[in-house]
SEMAR-85213 format. One record per residue (C-alpha): residue in three letters; x, y, z. Coordinates in pm, 1 decimal, always signed. Layout:
REM residues N
<ALA,<X,Y,Z>>;
...
This chain:
REM residues 183
<MET,<+0.0,+0.0,+0.0>>;
<THR,<+140.9,+336.3,-97.5>>;
<ASP,<+133.4,+625.6,+142.7>>;
<LYS,<-27.9,+887.8,-75.8>>;
<SER,<-135.1,+1224.0,+50.5>>;
<PHE,<-394.1,+1425.0,-136.3>>;
<ASP,<-468.3,+1794.5,-155.6>>;
<TRP,<-839.2,+1751.6,-220.0>>;
<SER,<-911.7,+2122.0,-268.5>>;
<PHE,<-641.8,+2136.9,-537.4>>;
<LEU,<-759.3,+1816.4,-705.4>>;
<PHE,<-1118.4,+1942.0,-705.5>>;
<GLU,<-1029.7,+2231.4,-937.1>>;
<THR,<-1170.1,+2175.6,-1287.2>>;
<HIS,<-834.2,+2208.3,-1463.6>>;
<ASN,<-684.7,+1911.4,-1269.6>>;
<GLN,<-880.7,+1641.4,-1449.6>>;
<ALA,<-566.8,+1447.6,-1547.0>>;
<LEU,<-449.5,+1435.5,-1185.6>>;
<ARG,<-788.1,+1310.6,-1065.6>>;
<ALA,<-769.5,+1022.2,-1312.5>>;
<ASP,<-487.1,+868.4,-1107.0>>;
<ILE,<-697.1,+846.4,-789.5>>;
<THR,<-824.0,+491.5,-728.7>>;
<ASN,<-1123.0,+361.7,-533.8>>;
<GLU,<-871.8,+228.5,-280.9>>;
<ASP,<-740.0,+583.7,-237.3>>;
<HIS,<-1090.2,+720.0,-178.5>>;
<GLU,<-1174.9,+443.9,+65.0>>;
<ARG,<-846.1,+478.1,+255.0>>;
<GLU,<-892.4,+855.4,+291.7>>;
<ALA,<-1254.8,+815.3,+400.8>>;
<MET,<-1165.0,+548.1,+656.4>>;
<ALA,<-884.5,+767.9,+792.5>>;
<PHE,<-1139.1,+1047.4,+833.7>>;
<ILE,<-1380.1,+812.7,+1013.6>>;
<GLN,<-1110.2,+690.4,+1252.4>>;
<SER,<-998.3,+1046.9,+1324.7>>;
<ALA,<-1357.8,+1147.7,+1395.3>>;
<TYR,<-1404.0,+851.8,+1633.6>>;
<ASN,<-1083.0,+947.5,+1815.8>>;
<LEU,<-1198.1,+1308.5,+1851.9>>;
<ILE,<-1540.4,+1197.1,+1978.0>>;
<ASP,<-1374.7,+967.8,+2236.9>>;
<ARG,<-1154.3,+1254.3,+2352.4>>;
<GLU,<-1450.0,+1490.8,+2379.8>>;
<LEU,<-1651.2,+1234.5,+2575.4>>;
<MET,<-1362.9,+1206.5,+2822.7>>;
<ARG,<-1365.3,+1585.6,+2857.0>>;
<ILE,<-1739.3,+1580.1,+2929.6>>;
<ALA,<-1695.8,+1295.1,+3181.0>>;
<THR,<-1415.5,+1487.9,+3352.8>>;
<ASP,<-1634.7,+1798.2,+3374.5>>;
<ALA,<-1911.7,+1587.5,+3529.8>>;
<GLN,<-1665.5,+1431.0,+3774.7>>;
<SER,<-1547.5,+1779.9,+3871.0>>;
<GLN,<-1906.8,+1873.0,+3951.5>>;
<ALA,<-1938.2,+1557.1,+4162.7>>;
<ASP,<-1616.9,+1657.5,+4342.0>>;
<VAL,<-1776.1,+1992.8,+4433.6>>;
<PHE,<-2083.4,+1811.9,+4565.7>>;
<TRP,<-1883.9,+1568.1,+4777.3>>;
<GLU,<-1649.5,+1835.2,+4913.6>>;
<GLN,<-1946.5,+2043.1,+5030.6>>;
<ASN,<-2101.6,+1729.8,+5178.3>>;
<ARG,<-1782.9,+1663.7,+5380.4>>;
<VAL,<-1767.3,+2025.2,+5499.8>>;
<MET,<-2129.5,+2020.2,+5614.3>>;
<ARG,<-2082.3,+1689.1,+5794.2>>;
<LYS,<-1786.3,+1828.6,+5989.3>>;
<THR,<-1926.4,+2173.6,+6068.4>>;
<GLY,<-2284.8,+2066.3,+6132.0>>;
<GLY,<-2205.3,+1806.3,+6393.8>>;
<GLY,<-2369.2,+1536.7,+6186.1>>;
<LYS,<-2701.2,+1724.3,+6168.7>>;
<GLU,<-2619.0,+1854.5,+5822.8>>;
<GLN,<-2556.6,+1507.1,+5685.0>>;
<GLY,<-2666.6,+1495.7,+5321.4>>;
<GLN,<-2915.8,+1239.1,+5204.0>>;
<TYR,<-2811.7,+1229.5,+4840.4>>;
<GLY,<-2509.7,+1121.6,+4644.9>>;
<THR,<-2393.9,+1140.8,+4286.8>>;
<ARG,<-2179.3,+921.1,+4067.5>>;
<ILE,<-2038.3,+937.3,+3718.7>>;
<LYS,<-1992.9,+622.6,+3512.2>>;
<LEU,<-1826.3,+585.9,+3176.3>>;
<ASN,<-1872.8,+250.3,+3007.1>>;
<LYS,<-1703.6,+246.1,+2667.0>>;
<SER,<-1884.4,+527.2,+2487.4>>;
<CYS,<-2178.1,+565.0,+2727.3>>;
<LEU,<-2172.3,+832.0,+2996.7>>;
<SER,<-2406.7,+798.3,+3291.7>>;
<ILE,<-2451.7,+1082.3,+3542.1>>;
<GLN,<-2662.1,+962.2,+3833.0>>;
<TRP,<-2805.6,+1064.1,+4164.5>>;
<TYR,<-2891.6,+828.6,+4447.4>>;
<ARG,<-3041.5,+859.0,+4791.2>>;
<ASN,<-2869.7,+721.4,+5098.3>>;
<GLN,<-3067.1,+549.4,+5367.8>>;
<TYR,<-2890.8,+529.7,+5702.6>>;
<HIS,<-2949.3,+253.8,+5957.6>>;
<ILE,<-2855.5,+250.2,+6321.7>>;
<GLY,<-2736.0,-80.1,+6454.0>>;
<LYS,<-2803.5,-240.5,+6791.3>>;
<SER,<-2514.5,-60.9,+6960.7>>;
<ASP,<-2629.4,+281.1,+6828.4>>;
<GLN,<-2358.6,+273.8,+6567.1>>;
<ILE,<-2451.8,+405.7,+6227.0>>;
<LYS,<-2408.0,+136.7,+5967.2>>;
<PRO,<-2286.5,+216.9,+5616.8>>;
<PRO,<-2566.0,+371.8,+5411.7>>;
<PHE,<-2779.9,+173.2,+5173.9>>;
<SER,<-2799.8,+361.2,+4844.8>>;
<HIS,<-3105.9,+374.4,+4620.5>>;
<TYR,<-3044.6,+477.9,+4261.4>>;
<ILE,<-3289.4,+745.8,+4145.6>>;
<PRO,<-3407.6,+698.1,+3787.4>>;
<LYS,<-3396.5,+1018.9,+3586.0>>;
<GLY,<-3685.2,+929.9,+3361.4>>;
<ARG,<-3705.8,+996.0,+2990.6>>;
<ALA,<-3818.0,+1358.0,+2990.4>>;
<GLY,<-3524.5,+1577.5,+2900.4>>;
<TYR,<-3166.0,+1576.4,+3015.8>>;
<ARG,<-3226.5,+1676.5,+3375.5>>;
<TYR,<-3382.3,+1511.1,+3673.8>>;
<PRO,<-3717.1,+1675.2,+3745.7>>;
<LYS,<-3700.8,+1923.1,+4033.4>>;
<SER,<-3974.7,+1722.4,+4203.8>>;
<THR,<-3721.5,+1440.2,+4250.4>>;
<PHE,<-3551.2,+1637.5,+4525.8>>;
<THR,<-3848.7,+1796.0,+4705.8>>;
<ASP,<-3797.7,+1600.3,+5028.3>>;
<ILE,<-3447.8,+1731.2,+5101.6>>;
<HIS,<-3413.1,+1841.9,+5464.0>>;
<ASN,<-3104.7,+2059.6,+5424.0>>;
<SER,<-3123.6,+2378.0,+5220.5>>;
<TRP,<-2752.9,+2361.0,+5137.3>>;
<GLU,<-2803.9,+2020.5,+4975.5>>;
<LYS,<-3110.8,+2127.7,+4780.9>>;
<ASP,<-2938.7,+2439.3,+4644.1>>;
<LEU,<-2622.2,+2250.0,+4557.7>>;
<ILE,<-2807.8,+1968.0,+4381.6>>;
<GLU,<-3005.2,+2221.2,+4177.6>>;
<GLN,<-2686.0,+2400.8,+4075.9>>;
<ILE,<-2499.6,+2081.6,+3984.8>>;
<GLU,<-2798.3,+1919.8,+3814.8>>;
<GLN,<-2824.7,+2221.2,+3584.3>>;
<ARG,<-2467.7,+2155.7,+3468.2>>;
<TYR,<-2528.6,+1780.1,+3454.3>>;
<GLY,<-2824.5,+1837.6,+3221.2>>;
<SER,<-2602.7,+2025.5,+2978.5>>;
<LEU,<-2336.2,+1754.7,+2997.2>>;
<ARG,<-2591.6,+1478.4,+2935.4>>;
<ALA,<-2710.8,+1665.5,+2624.9>>;
<GLN,<-2352.4,+1699.0,+2501.8>>;
<ALA,<-2284.7,+1328.2,+2556.3>>;
<GLU,<-2604.3,+1232.8,+2373.2>>;
<THR,<-2504.9,+1451.7,+2078.3>>;
<LEU,<-2171.1,+1270.2,+2061.9>>;
<SER,<-2360.0,+940.4,+2060.4>>;
<GLU,<-2566.7,+1063.3,+1766.6>>;
<MET,<-2243.6,+1158.3,+1590.4>>;
<ARG,<-2115.9,+802.3,+1642.9>>;
<ASN,<-2433.2,+666.5,+1487.8>>;
<LEU,<-2388.9,+894.4,+1187.7>>;
<LEU,<-2027.5,+782.1,+1151.9>>;
<ARG,<-2139.5,+417.2,+1148.1>>;
<LYS,<-2391.5,+504.1,+877.4>>;
<TYR,<-2122.9,+692.1,+683.9>>;
<LYS,<-1882.7,+397.5,+712.9>>;
<THR,<-2147.6,+169.3,+564.2>>;
<LEU,<-2195.4,+412.4,+276.0>>;
<ILE,<-1820.5,+424.1,+214.6>>;
<PHE,<-1800.9,+46.8,+204.8>>;
<LYS,<-2094.3,+30.4,-35.0>>;
<SER,<-1932.4,+292.5,-257.8>>;
<TYR,<-1575.4,+166.1,-261.3>>;
<GLY,<-1544.9,-162.3,-73.2>>;
<ALA,<-1764.8,-355.6,-313.8>>;
<ALA,<-1573.2,-216.3,-613.4>>;
<ILE,<-1237.4,-303.9,-456.1>>;
<GLU,<-1334.7,-668.0,-393.2>>;
<LYS,<-1422.3,-727.6,-761.2>>;
């Protein structure tokens, strides 16, 4: 395989017909596949940026939670938690509610966490999800962070749509050039 490099804007010019005649289907397919791979790499990188932004928001939430636990003498203990998961190309930004149990010797056992489903309406959890919060600091902080999370979920979904379009484009490239190359 030769390592050709093409100046497509130059080759597109009408007066370069003779130069275009030397371009093969393999050349077109190779260039298109290189574009597709580059696009996938950029999408992966951008998804990691979005996941990092979400994790930074979770860091803010957990830091405030720690501060309130220390300064509030345990009375300001938050009920909610957040987690960010990245599984291949799927980003999940979740909230959960902690349920605390007191054991027989009045020792607080580790919390039992209940995942809170976001539902299908939009990119944000509905505000009604967090109406039973006892601490105003937690309610305000969740609202602030959830606003950012909503934007990040929308960005991640758009990247997913771009992946789907790239898969469709790859199929079109194969149909255009792959079938001709095999003959």
